[in-house]
C-alpha positions in Angstrom: 142.7 -16.2 206.5 143.6 -16.5 202.8 145.9 -19.6 203.6 143.1 -21.3 205.7 140.6 -20.6 203.0 142.9 -22.1 200.4 143.5 -25.1 202.6 139.7 -25.6 203.2 139.1 -25.3 199.4 141.8 -27.9 198.7 140.3 -30.2 201.4 136.8 -30.0 200.0 138.2 -30.5 196.5 139.9 -33.7 197.5 136.7 -35.0 199.3 134.7 -34.2 196.2 137.2 -36.0 194.0 137.1 -39.0 196.2 133.2 -39.1 196.3 133.2 -38.7 192.5 135.7 -41.6 192.1 133.4 -43.8 194.3 130.2 -42.8 192.6 131.1 -42.0 189.0 130.9 -45.5 187.5 127.3 -46.0 188.7 126.2 -42.5 187.9 127.9 -42.7 184.5 126.2 -46.0 183.8 122.8 -44.7 184.8 123.3 -41.5 182.8 124.4 -43.5 179.7 121.4 -45.8 180.1 119.1 -42.8 180.5 120.5 -41.0 177.5 120.3 -44.0 175.3 116.7 -44.9 176.4 115.6 -41.3 175.9 117.0 -41.3 172.4 115.3 -44.6 171.7 111.9 -43.3 172.9 112.2 -40.0 171.0 113.0 -41.8 167.7 110.4 -44.6 168.2 107.6 -42.1 168.9 108.7 -39.1 166.9 108.9 -40.7 163.5 105.3 -41.9 163.7 103.7 -38.5 164.6 102.7 -37.9 161.0 100.7 -41.1 160.9 98.4 -40.4 163.9 95.8 -38.4 162.0 95.3 -40.9 159.2 91.9 -42.8 159.0 91.4 -46.5 159.4 92.8 -48.4 156.4 91.9 -51.7 154.6 91.0 -54.5 157.1 90.8 -52.0 160.0 87.2 -51.3 158.8 86.0 -54.9 159.5 88.3 -55.5 162.5 87.2 -52.3 164.3 84.4 -50.3 162.6 82.2 -53.3 161.6 83.0 -55.4 164.7 80.2 -55.1 167.2 82.3 -57.0 169.8 84.8 -54.2 170.5 82.1 -51.6 170.7 81.2 -52.5 174.3 83.7 -53.3 177.1 81.1 -55.6 178.6 81.9 -58.1 175.8 85.4 -58.6 177.1 84.6 -62.0 178.8 83.3 -63.1 175.4 86.7 -62.5 173.8 88.0 -65.7 175.4 85.2 -67.9 174.0 86.1 -69.6 170.7 82.6 -68.9 169.4 83.3 -65.2 169.4 86.1 -65.6 166.8 83.9 -67.8 164.7 80.8 -65.6 164.9 82.1 -62.0 164.3 84.5 -62.8 161.5 82.9 -65.6 159.6 80.8 -63.1 157.5 83.9 -61.3 156.3 85.5 -64.5 155.1 82.3 -65.5 153.4 81.9 -68.8 155.1 85.6 -69.5 155.7 86.9 -69.8 159.2 87.5 -66.6 161.2 90.6 -64.9 162.6 93.1 -66.5 164.9 92.5 -66.6 168.6 93.7 -63.2 169.9 91.6 -62.1 172.9 94.2 -59.8 174.6 94.6 -57.4 171.7 90.8 -57.4 171.3 90.6 -56.2 174.9 92.8 -53.2 174.1 90.6 -52.5 171.1 87.5 -52.5 173.3 89.2 -50.1 175.8 90.3 -47.8 173.0 86.8 -47.8 171.7 85.4 -46.9 175.1 87.9 -44.0 175.3 88.1 -42.7 171.8 85.0 -44.1 170.1 85.9 -44.7 166.4 88.5 -42.0 166.3 91.5 -43.6 164.6 93.9 -41.3 166.4 93.5 -43.1 169.7 93.9 -46.6 168.1 97.1 -45.4 166.2 98.4 -43.8 169.4 98.1 -47.2 171.1 100.1 -48.9 168.4 102.9 -46.3 168.7 103.0 -46.8 172.5 103.5 -50.6 172.0 106.3 -49.9 169.4 108.0 -47.6 171.9 107.8 -50.3 174.6 109.3 -52.8 172.2 112.1 -50.6 171.3 113.0 -50.1 174.9 112.7 -53.9 175.6 115.0 -54.5 172.5 117.5 -52.3 174.2 117.5 -54.3 177.4 117.6 -57.6 175.6 120.6 -56.5 173.5 122.3 -55.2 176.7 121.6 -58.6 178.4 123.1 -60.5 175.5 126.2 -58.5 174.7 126.8 -56.8 178.1 127.5 -53.4 176.7 125.4 -50.2 176.3 126.7 -49.2 172.9 125.5 -52.2 170.9 122.2 -52.0 172.9 121.7 -48.3 171.8 122.6 -49.1 168.2 120.3 -52.0 168.0 117.4 -50.3 169.7 117.6 -47.2 167.6 117.8 -49.2 164.4 114.7 -51.3 165.5 112.8 -48.1 166.4 113.5 -46.3 163.1 113.5 -49.1 160.5 110.9 -48.5 157.8 110.2 -52.2 157.5 108.2 -51.8 160.7 105.8 -49.2 159.4 103.2 -51.7 158.3 103.1 -53.2 161.8 102.9 -49.9 163.6 100.5 -47.8 161.5 98.1 -50.6 160.6 95.9 -50.8 163.7 94.8 -54.4 162.9 98.4 -55.6 163.4 98.5 -54.6 167.1 98.4 -58.3 167.9 101.9 -58.6 166.5 103.2 -55.6 168.5 101.7 -56.9 171.7 103.0 -60.5 171.1 106.5 -59.2 170.6 106.3 -57.1 173.8 105.3 -60.0 176.0 107.8 -62.3 174.2 110.6 -59.8 175.1 109.5 -59.5 178.7 109.3 -63.3 179.0 112.8 -63.7 177.5 114.3 -61.1 179.8 112.7 -62.5 182.9 113.6 -66.1 181.9 117.2 -65.0 181.4 117.2 -63.6 185.0 115.7 -66.9 186.2 118.2 -69.0 184.4 121.2 -66.9 185.6 120.1 -66.4 189.2 120.7 -68.7 192.2 117.8 -70.4 193.9 115.7 -68.0 195.9 112.6 -65.9 196.0 113.8 -63.6 193.2 114.5 -66.5 190.9 111.0 -67.9 191.5 109.3 -64.5 190.9 111.3 -64.2 187.6 110.1 -67.6 186.6 106.4 -66.8 187.3 106.7 -63.5 185.4 108.3 -65.2 182.5 105.6 -67.9 182.2 102.8 -65.3 182.7 104.3 -63.1 180.0 104.5 -66.1 177.6 100.9 -66.9 178.3 99.9 -63.3 177.4 102.1 -63.5 174.2 100.3 -66.6 172.8 97.0 -65.0 173.7 98.1 -62.1 171.5 99.2 -64.1 168.5 99.8 -67.8 168.1 103.2 -67.4 166.5 104.6 -66.7 169.9 104.6 -70.5 170.6 108.2 -70.6 169.2 109.5 -68.6 172.2 110.5 -71.8 174.1 112.8 -72.7 171.2 114.5 -69.3 171.6 114.9 -69.9 175.3 116.4 -73.3 174.7 119.0 -71.6 172.5 119.6 -69.0 175.2 120.3 -71.8 177.7 122.8 -73.5 175.3 124.5 -70.2 174.5 124.8 -68.6 178.0 124.0 -70.9 180.8 126.8 -73.1 182.2 126.4 -76.8 181.3 126.1 -77.9 185.0 122.9 -75.8 185.3 121.2 -76.9 182.1 118.9 -79.3 183.8 117.5 -76.8 186.2 117.1 -74.1 183.5 115.4 -76.5 181.0 113.1 -77.8 183.7 111.7 -74.3 184.0 110.5 -74.6 180.4 107.9 -77.3 181.3 105.1 -74.6 182.0 105.9 -73.1 178.6 105.4 -76.5 176.9 102.1 -76.9 178.8 100.9 -73.5 177.6 101.9 -74.5 174.0 100.0 -77.7 174.2 97.0 -75.9 175.6 97.0 -73.5 172.6 97.2 -76.3 170.1 94.4 -78.1 171.9 92.3 -75.0 171.5 93.2 -74.6 167.8 90.6 -77.1 166.4 87.9 -75.0 167.9 89.1 -71.9 166.0 90.2 -73.2 162.5 92.6 -70.9 160.7 92.2 -69.6 157.2 92.6 -72.3 154.4 95.9 -72.6 152.7 96.9 -73.2 149.1 98.4 -76.6 148.5 102.0 -76.4 147.3 104.2 -79.2 146.0 107.0 -80.2 148.4 109.8 -79.1 146.1 108.2 -75.8 145.2 107.5 -75.3 148.9 111.2 -75.7 149.9 112.3 -73.3 147.1 109.6 -70.8 148.2 111.0 -70.9 151.7 114.4 -70.1 150.4 113.0 -67.2 148.3 111.0 -65.9 151.2 114.0 -66.0 153.6 116.1 -64.1 151.0 113.4 -61.6 150.4 112.9 -60.8 154.1 116.7 -60.4 154.5 116.8 -58.1 151.4 114.0 -55.9 152.8 115.8 -55.5 156.0 119.1 -54.7 154.4 117.7 -52.4 151.7 114.2 -51.2 152.8 113.2 -49.6 149.5 110.1 -50.1 147.4 108.1 -51.2 150.4 104.5 -52.1 149.5 101.6 -54.3 150.4 102.1 -56.9 147.7 105.7 -57.8 146.8 106.6 -59.5 143.5 105.9 -63.2 143.8 105.1 -66.1 141.5 104.0 -69.5 142.8 104.9 -71.3 139.5 108.2 -73.2 139.8 109.5 -71.8 136.5 109.0 -68.2 137.8 110.8 -69.0 141.1 114.2 -69.4 139.5 114.9 -65.6 139.0 113.7 -65.0 142.5 116.1 -67.7 143.8 119.0 -66.0 142.2 118.0 -62.7 143.8 117.6 -64.3 147.2 120.8 -66.4 147.1 123.3 -63.7 148.1 121.3 -62.8 151.2 120.7 -66.4 152.3 124.4 -67.3 151.7 125.5 -64.3 153.8 123.2 -65.4 156.6 124.6 -69.0 156.5 128.2 -67.8 156.5 127.5 -65.4 159.3 125.9 -68.1 161.4 128.9 -70.5 160.9 131.3 -67.8 161.9 129.2 -66.8 164.9 129.0 -70.4 166.0 132.8 -70.7 166.1 133.6 -67.3 167.5 130.6 -65.6 169.2 127.7 -67.4 170.7 126.1 -64.1 171.5 125.9 -63.3 167.8 124.8 -66.8 167.1 121.9 -66.3 169.6 120.9 -63.1 167.8 120.8 -64.9 164.4 118.9 -67.8 166.1 116.3 -65.3 167.4 115.8 -64.1 163.8 115.5 -67.5 162.2 113.3 -69.1 164.9 110.9 -66.1 165.1 110.7 -66.0 161.3 109.5 -69.6 160.9 105.8 -68.8 161.0 106.3 -66.2 158.3 107.6 -68.9 155.9 104.3 -70.6 155.5 104.0 -69.9 151.8 100.8 -71.8 151.5 99.0 -69.1 153.5 96.0 -67.7 151.6 97.0 -64.1 151.2 100.3 -62.2 151.0 103.3 -64.5 150.7 105.6 -61.6 151.8 104.2 -59.3 154.5 106.4 -56.6 156.0 104.6 -56.7 159.3 105.8 -60.4 159.8 109.4 -59.2 160.1 108.6 -57.0 163.2 109.6 -59.6 165.8 112.3 -61.5 163.9 114.1 -58.2 163.0 115.1 -57.8 166.6 117.8 -60.5 166.0 119.2 -58.7 163.0 119.2 -55.4 164.8 121.2 -57.0 167.6 123.7 -58.3 165.1 124.0 -54.8 163.4 124.5 -53.2 166.8 127.2 -55.7 167.7 129.0 -55.2 164.4 129.0 -51.4 164.9 130.4 -51.8 168.4 133.2 -54.1 167.1 134.0 -51.6 164.5 134.6 -49.1 167.3 137.0 -51.5 169.0 138.9 -52.1 165.8 139.2 -48.3 165.3 140.5 -47.9 168.9 143.1 -50.7 168.7 144.5 -50.5 165.1 144.0 -46.9 164.0 146.2 -44.3 165.7 143.8 -41.4 165.1 141.5 -41.3 168.2 138.7 -39.5 166.3 138.2 -42.6 164.3 136.7 -44.3 167.3 133.6 -42.2 166.8 133.1 -43.6 163.3 130.5 -46.2 164.6 128.6 -43.5 166.3 128.5 -41.4 163.1 127.5 -44.5 161.0 124.7 -45.2 163.5 123.4 -41.6 163.4 123.5 -41.6 159.6 121.7 -45.0 159.3 119.0 -44.0 161.9 118.5 -40.6 160.2 118.0 -42.3 156.8 115.7 -44.9 158.2 113.7 -42.3 160.0 113.2 -40.3 156.8 112.2 -43.5 154.9 109.7 -44.4 157.7 108.1 -41.0 157.7 107.8 -41.1 153.9 106.3 -44.6 154.2 103.8 -43.3 156.7 102.3 -41.1 154.0 101.7 -44.1 151.8 99.4 -45.4 154.6 97.4 -42.1 154.7 94.3 -43.9 153.3 93.3 -47.2 151.7 93.2 -45.9 148.1 96.6 -44.2 148.4 98.1 -47.4 149.9 96.9 -49.5 147.0 97.9 -46.9 144.4 101.4 -46.9 145.8 101.5 -50.7 145.6 100.5 -50.6 142.0 103.2 -48.1 141.2 105.9 -50.2 142.9 104.6 -53.6 141.7 102.3 -53.4 138.6 102.3 -57.2 138.5 100.1 -57.4 141.6 96.7 -58.1 140.1 95.2 -57.9 143.6 96.4 -54.4 144.0 95.2 -53.5 140.5 91.7 -54.7 141.4 91.8 -52.6 144.6 92.8 -49.5 142.8 90.1 -50.1 140.2 87.5 -50.3 143.0 88.9 -47.0 144.4 88.6 -45.3 141.0 85.0 -46.7 140.6 84.0 -45.3 144.0 85.5 -41.9 142.9 83.3 -42.0 139.7 86.3 -42.6 137.5 85.1 -45.7 135.6 87.6 -45.2 132.7 90.6 -45.4 135.1 89.0 -48.4 136.9 88.7 -50.3 133.6 92.3 -49.5 132.8 93.5 -51.1 136.1 91.1 -54.1 135.8 92.4 -54.8 132.3 95.9 -54.7 133.7 94.9 -57.1 136.5 93.4 -59.5 133.9 96.6 -59.4 131.8 98.6 -60.5 134.9 96.0 -63.1 136.1 93.8 -64.2 133.2 91.9 -66.6 135.4 90.7 -63.9 137.7 86.9 -64.0 137.5 86.4 -61.1 139.9 88.3 -58.8 137.5 86.1 -60.0 134.6 82.9 -59.4 136.6 84.0 -55.9 137.6 85.0 -55.1 134.0 81.6 -56.1 132.8 79.8 -54.0 135.4 81.9 -50.9 134.7 81.4 -51.3 130.9 77.7 -51.5 131.5 77.9 -48.4 133.6 79.6 -46.6 130.7 77.1 -47.8 128.2 79.7 -50.1 126.5 77.3 -53.0 126.3 79.2 -55.0 123.7 82.4 -55.0 125.8 80.4 -55.9 128.9 78.9 -58.9 127.1 82.3 -60.0 125.9 83.6 -59.9 129.5 80.6 -61.8 130.8 81.0 -64.5 128.1 84.7 -64.8 128.9 83.7 -65.3 132.5 81.2 -68.0 131.6 84.1 -69.8 129.8 86.0 -69.9 133.1 83.0 -70.7 135.2 80.0 -72.2 133.3 77.9 -72.1 136.5 78.3 -68.4 137.2 74.8 -67.2 137.9 75.6 -63.5 138.0 77.2 -63.4 134.5 74.1 -65.2 133.0 71.8 -62.8 134.7 73.7 -59.8 133.4 73.8 -61.2 129.9 70.0 -61.8 130.1 69.5 -58.2 131.1 71.7 -56.9 128.3 69.9 -59.0 125.7 66.6 -57.7 127.1 67.8 -54.1 126.6 68.6 -55.0 123.0 65.1 -56.4 122.4 66.3 -60.0 122.0 63.8 -61.4 124.4 64.3 -65.1 123.5 68.0 -65.0 124.3 67.4 -63.0 127.4 64.8 -65.5 128.7 67.1 -68.4 127.9 70.0 -66.9 129.9 67.7 -66.0 132.8 66.0 -69.4 133.0 69.4 -71.1 132.9 70.6 -68.9 135.8 67.5 -69.8 137.8 68.0 -73.5 137.2 71.7 -73.3 138.2 70.8 -71.6 141.5 67.2 -72.1 142.4 67.7 -70.3 145.7 68.7 -67.0 144.1 66.0 -64.3 143.6 68.0 -62.3 141.2 67.2 -64.4 138.1 63.4 -64.6 138.5 63.2 -60.9 139.4 65.0 -59.9 136.2 62.8 -62.4 134.3 59.7 -60.7 135.7 61.0 -57.3 134.7 61.5 -58.7 131.1 58.0 -60.1 131.0 56.5 -56.8 132.4 58.3 -54.7 129.8 56.8 -56.9 127.2 53.4 -56.4 128.8 53.2 -60.2 129.6 51.9 -59.5 133.1 50.7 -63.0 133.9 54.2 -64.5 133.4 55.7 -61.4 135.1 53.5 -62.0 138.1 54.6 -65.7 138.3 58.3 -64.7 138.0 57.9 -62.0 140.7 56.0 -64.3 143.0 58.8 -66.8 142.8 61.4 -64.0 143.5 59.3 -62.9 146.5 59.3 -66.5 147.9 63.1 -66.5 147.6 63.6 -63.0 149.0 60.7 -62.1 151.2 62.4 -59.2 152.8 63.4 -57.5 149.5 61.1 -54.4 149.3 62.1 -53.8 145.7 60.9 -57.2 144.5 57.6 -56.7 146.3 57.1 -53.3 144.8 57.7 -54.7 141.3 55.2 -57.5 142.0 52.7 -54.9 143.2 53.2 -52.9 139.9 52.5 -56.1 137.9 49.3 -56.7 140.0 48.2 -53.1 139.3 48.8 -53.5 135.6 46.8 -56.7 135.6 43.9 -55.1 137.5 44.5 -56.9 140.8 44.5 -53.8 143.1 43.9 -55.7 146.4 46.9 -58.0 145.9 49.0 -54.9 145.0 48.1 -53.2 148.3 49.0 -56.3 150.3 52.5 -56.5 148.6 53.1 -52.8 149.1 52.2 -53.0 152.8 54.7 -55.8 153.2 57.3 -53.8 151.3 56.8 -50.8 153.6 57.4 -53.1 156.6 60.9 -53.8 155.2 61.5 -50.1 154.1 59.3 -47.8 156.1 61.2 -44.6 155.1 61.0 -45.2 151.4 58.7 -42.3 150.0 58.2 -44.1 146.7 56.6 -47.1 148.4 54.1 -44.9 150.3 53.3 -43.0 147.1 52.7 -46.3 145.2 50.4 -47.5 148.0 48.5 -44.2 148.1 48.0 -44.5 144.3 46.6 -48.1 144.8 44.2 -46.8 147.5 43.2 -44.0 145.1 42.3 -46.6 142.5 40.0 -48.2 145.0 38.6 -44.8 146.0 39.8 -45.3 149.5 40.7 -41.6 149.7 41.2 -41.4 153.5 43.8 -44.2 153.4 45.4 -42.7 150.3 45.6 -39.3 152.0 47.3 -40.9 155.0 49.9 -42.5 152.7 50.5 -39.3 150.8 51.0 -37.5 154.1 53.6 -40.0 155.1 55.3 -39.6 151.8 55.6 -35.8 152.1 56.7 -36.1 155.7 59.6 -38.2 154.5 60.3 -36.1 151.3 58.8 -32.6 151.6 60.1 -31.8 148.2 57.9 -34.3 146.4 55.6 -32.0 144.4 53.5 -34.8 143.0 52.7 -36.2 146.4 51.6 -32.7 147.6 49.3 -32.4 144.5 47.7 -35.8 145.0 47.4 -35.2 148.7 45.4 -32.1 147.9 43.2 -34.0 145.5 42.5 -36.6 148.1 41.5 -33.9 150.6 39.4 -32.3 148.0 37.5 -35.6 147.4 37.1 -35.9 151.2 35.7 -32.3 151.3 38.6 -31.2 153.5 39.0 -27.9 151.6 41.3 -26.2 154.1 43.7 -29.2 154.0 43.4 -29.3 150.2 44.3 -25.6 149.9 47.3 -26.1 152.2 48.6 -29.0 150.2 48.1 -27.2 146.9 49.9 -24.1 148.1 52.8 -26.2 149.2 52.9 -27.8 145.8 52.7 -24.5 144.0 55.7 -23.2 146.0 57.7 -26.2 144.7 56.9 -25.3 141.1 57.1 -27.5 138.0 54.2 -29.1 136.2 52.7 -30.3 139.4 52.9 -26.7 140.8 51.2 -25.3 137.7 48.3 -27.8 138.2 48.1 -26.9 141.9 47.7 -23.3 141.0 44.8 -24.2 138.7 43.2 -26.1 141.5 43.7 -23.2 143.9 42.1 -20.9 141.3 39.1 -23.2 140.9 38.8 -23.2 144.7 39.1 -19.4 144.8 42.1 -19.6 147.1 45.0 -18.2 145.1 47.5 -16.6 147.5 47.9 -12.8 146.9 51.1 -11.6 145.3 
């Protein structure tokens, strides 16, 4: 028995070893794929957990919060109509063209809104999901190109953790970039299967899937139109020459889709661009390329506005800083062209995908970190391949076997450092003010960031800090008229009228037709009692912009303060014609009518003002006073009642309501109103007690 048991054990052991020998390569491959992908998913999702609870930031507020289109999923068919992109975004750009044509991301925003409402958590969670998907797809693309799991894992982990991608992932507005990259990767992978497969049903399905994914990519963001160029590079690098014709023929639907997108472009004009001289433009491209490479190699001091000067003389220092990175890229491309077409394809992916980001004439940020999200896949593939080659060198030329794990250790160290930097960068995106304050600390020369920080301090009732940052913005950009206007407004707010007038005058030197500066100067001169100068500035503002109600309104206020009610009425009437829906202007005109003894006209204006602002208690109180002057006590009582319904703490309204009821012989209602007024106290409460005493209705103590 013991011998037979030992023999059976030996037999079963041999069978198990044979089965393991037959199945271990496949199982090992699947296990390594699974382990690598699990690590990629954990890193890609885990490092963004601390960003999920942050609110909407910057442009998210007008893309999502103020956008009525995404508030109702029934608007989804409208997303494909060009008029949608012109209508909903024209107001934000103040008459400029709206956003690019991106209906597919807009659909996801509508779905998120239906699920989460305006809870930023759901929208940010969606962005993290797309980033995880892109990290997984980057793994498969690298594996497809280099044919080995180790460089694929290295590249995907670096892509998942790189802090340069924070802006694209945590900024909800940039979901279009994430989705475009997803569909570009799917299209590239399925096209590679199509180009490498023999004719058959699977090949046809891969081609259809590739074309469909490309169509979705360009409907996410127009920059995806460069994918066919990347696919041509793939054919040249990997497809045998005898099959080039068939592979390139499959790109015809891609070309048709690109032509369709460009045919649609005139219906949705993009934002205007600054004109740049050809020589300066070429140098700017060189600088931008070097800056993007530097940010990838050393992702420190990341911010919204990077240091940039458009002037040619200021570009020379930036050229010197960019030169080493561009030179390294050129040398690497030459070496890869001679020795490794796989690496050359990865570098080609980076350069082709980066082309849209080199449009330096773009009105906005010349360097934006989110624009590196798609191109960085190519650099991540190169980094993964170099680490893999380092492992081969260690295995062949170094006798110590433990050195073969050096690439793994380097990968773990790099991913850990990148993950820490990314999580720290997520904190910078915790809210809009923190984001801009971080930008100012890292790049004080950004006048745009200085202005944003000044607005944040002004909103937080810190006008002194706001003025400090506005002055810094003006030093960097002396032609910035917005900074001068805000400086003037804040100085007015602090009572520093001399400084405010100095800023407004400086603004008029830059823009002699600036209506707002003339109006503010007119108001300040009026406060000083210099009526002639005030009238001159206000009349000049009114003549420059005859359609603006601001100048005639302030002119009317000036005349009214000088008790020149006839001229005040004429000025207010003109302001009402220009701004018929402005309740404040109508109320001022009504006050001028009352002062001029024209009660009936005052009542008409106040009634029109109440139509525009029905919940304003002051308008109801003014109308009630006008009715009282006409001894229409029933109508006055009705208006006073509406006033106290809106503002129950208005003691004066309760007092006069009681007086109206007293004149109407409604003693019970009068007593009720007086008692309510007495409870509120103050001078009106004291008078109400006197009226109650006269009526013999004082409440017992």
